[in-house]
C-alpha positions as CSV (number, residue, x, y, z in Angstrom):
1,M,73.0,73.5,52.6
2,L,76.8,73.1,52.8
3,S,78.7,69.9,51.4
4,T,80.0,67.9,54.0
5,S,82.8,66.8,51.7
6,L,85.1,69.8,52.7
7,P,85.8,71.2,56.2
8,L,84.1,74.6,57.0
9,A,87.1,76.6,56.7
10,L,87.9,75.3,53.1
11,H,84.3,75.5,51.7
12,P,84.0,78.3,49.0
13,A,80.8,79.9,50.9
14,T,83.2,80.2,53.9
15,V,86.0,81.9,51.8
16,Y,83.3,84.2,50.0
17,L,81.7,85.4,53.2
18,S,85.0,86.0,54.9
19,K,86.3,87.9,52.1
20,L,83.3,90.0,52.2
21,L,83.6,90.7,55.9
22,E,87.3,91.5,55.5
23,A,86.6,94.1,52.8
24,G,84.5,95.9,55.6
25,I,80.9,94.8,54.3
26,D,78.5,95.1,57.3
27,V,77.8,91.6,58.7
28,F,73.9,92.3,58.1
29,A,74.3,92.9,54.4
30,V,76.6,89.7,54.1
31,C,74.0,87.8,56.3
32,E,71.4,88.8,53.8
33,L,73.6,87.8,50.7
34,A,74.1,84.4,52.3
35,G,70.5,83.9,52.9
36,H,71.0,83.6,56.5
37,A,68.3,84.3,59.0
38,N,70.5,85.1,61.8
39,P,73.7,87.2,61.7
40,A,75.3,84.7,64.2
41,T,75.2,82.0,61.4
42,T,77.1,84.5,59.2
43,Q,79.8,85.0,62.0
44,K,80.5,81.2,62.0
45,Y,82.0,81.8,58.6
46,D,84.2,84.6,59.6
47,L,88.0,83.4,59.2
48,R,89.3,87.0,59.6
49,S,92.6,86.6,61.7
50,Q,92.9,88.0,65.1
51,T,95.3,90.5,63.6
52,A,92.4,92.0,61.5
53,K,90.1,92.2,64.5
54,R,92.7,93.9,66.7
55,E,93.1,96.6,63.8
56,A,89.3,97.0,63.9
57,V,89.4,97.8,67.6
58,K,92.3,100.2,67.2
59,F,90.3,102.0,64.6
60,L,87.2,102.3,67.0
61,N,89.6,103.7,69.6
62,V,90.8,106.3,67.1
63,L,87.0,107.4,66.3
64,Y,86.2,107.3,69.9
65,E,89.3,109.5,70.7
66,N,88.6,112.1,68.1
67,S,85.0,112.3,68.9
68,F,85.9,114.7,71.8
């Protein structure tokens, strides 16, 4: 269980899980590593910036466009 002495964004588990997600590790793998029963719980720890998320969408667009 997380300590209540730190805000969630500063908790070491949040940083650890965010870094794994940032490195491209699958959310389901990170979920297992964290001991979460549900990936939605893991996603609460995702501190990646909106820029990183936009980059991911661009990557998906490139994959889609190159699939034809």
